[in-house]
N, C-alpha and C positions, 0 to 999 in steps of 0.2 A: 513456488519458493523463490525468494529473491536472492541473487548471488551477492556475496560480500567481496569487496576489493581486498585481495590477499597479497598485493604487492608489498614487499618488505618495507619500502619507504614510500608507500602510496600517499597521494595527496589527501585522501579522505581520512576521517577519524577512524573508520572501520579498519583501514589498512594498517594504521599505527597500532590500534588495539590488537589486531591479529599478530603483528610483529611482537608486541609486548607479551602476549600469551605464549606464543611459540618460544620466545626468548626465555620466559620464566620456566617453561617446561625443560628447555635445553640447559639452562643454568642449573636447575635442580638435578638433571641427569648428569651433567658434567661434574657435579660435586662428588659423585660416587668415586670415579677414578682419582679425583684430586685427593679425597680422603684416604684412599688406598695408598697413594704415593706418600702422603704425610706419615702414615703408620710404617710403611716400608723404610723410608729414609730415617725415621726415628730409630729404627733398629740398628742401623749402621753408623749412627752418629757416635762420637765419643761419649762416654758416660757423663762427662761434664756438661754436654749440650742436651742431654735428655731431660726434658721437663714436661710438665703437663701440656697437652696439645693446646695451641692458641685458642681454638673455639671454646675449650673448657675454661681457660683463664679469663677470657672475655665474659662468658656467661656467669662465672662465679663473681666477677667484679660487679656485673649488673645486678645480680641477685643481692649482693651485699649493699649496694646503693639503694635498692628498693626495700631494704630491711627485711628480706624474706629468706636470706641464705640459711640461717639457723633453722627455719621452719621447713626447709626443703630437704628431703632425704638425699643420701648419696646417689641412689638410683635416679631420683628425680632430677638432680643436678646434671647427671650424665645424659639423661634423655633430653633435658632442656638444651644442653650444649649441642647435641646432635641435631635437634630440631632447628635451633638458631643457625647452625652452620648451613644446613640445606635451605632454609628460608632465605638466608643472605645470598647464597648462590643463585637461587631463583630470582630474587630481586635484581641482582647484578646482571643476570642473563637478560632480564626484561629490558633493563636500561641499555645494555650493549646492543641488543637486537634492534631496539628502536632508534638508537643514535647511529649505529654503523650500517644498518639496513642490509642491502644486498651485498655490500663489500665483505661483511662478516661471513656470509654463506659461500662466497666465491674464493676467498683467499685465506689459507691457513695462517699467513703472517698477520692478518688482521685479528684472527682469533688469539694468536700468541700475544700480540700487542694489547688486546683487551684484557687478558689475564694479568699481564704485567702492570697495566694501568690500574686495575682493581687492587693489586698488591700495593702499589705506590699510594693510591688514594686512601687506602685503609691503614696499612701498617706504617706509612710515613706521613699520613695525613690525619684523618679524624680520630683514629685510636689514640695516638699520642696527644693530640689537642684536647681530647676528652679525659686525658690522664687514665686511660684504661690499660694501655701497654706503653712501654718506653719506645722511643724512636729507634729505627734500625741501627744507628751508630752506637747505641747503648745496649744492644742485645748481643747475645753470643753469636759469633759468625756462623756457626753451624745452623742456627735457627733461621738466619736469613737465607742461607742456601736452601734449606728445606722448604721454606715458604715460597721462594722464587720458583723452585722446581714444581711445587704443587700448583701454584697459580699459572705456570706455563702449561701444565697438563690440563688445568681447568679451561683455559682459553682455547687450546687446540681441540679439546673435547666439545666445547660449546660450538665451535665452527663445524665439527663433524656432525653433531646432532642436528644443527640447523640445516646443514647441507642435505642430509638424508631426509629431513622432514619436509623438504620442498614439495615432494610428490604427494604429501598428505596435508595439503594446506587448507583444507576445509574444516578447520577446528572451530 
């Protein structure tokens, strides 16, 4: 059996693929504590800042644009939002692990920065550009705090899962 280059930022395509797969797994796993933080912070926000969770708002908007919102049950929309949220977390984890490589595994600050960059690229970037969500300046301040806290947890969790997965790098 031939061994595969498992270095986080190895020169071979196999090394990058391994990093992407490990990152996707870590991103998926990091989305769980992130989601828990989103729901916990939602409970302590003032009533005026309590709206549907952003993954649900995003999914509903996409379903409307695809002209299938009305054909999708409430349960189906909830499940689609949850699936989209975890899939996006996995995709972002794959990108972060591939781009940051070993730095992401060795430094919690790189994980934190990764989470904040994902927030910035998404909530201050492509989501407003695609007219899916308003930019942060036009959102309720409590929502921005919730999302920044949740993305910080995601980045730190991503770092932690990647760091712990180093010893199991034969995926």
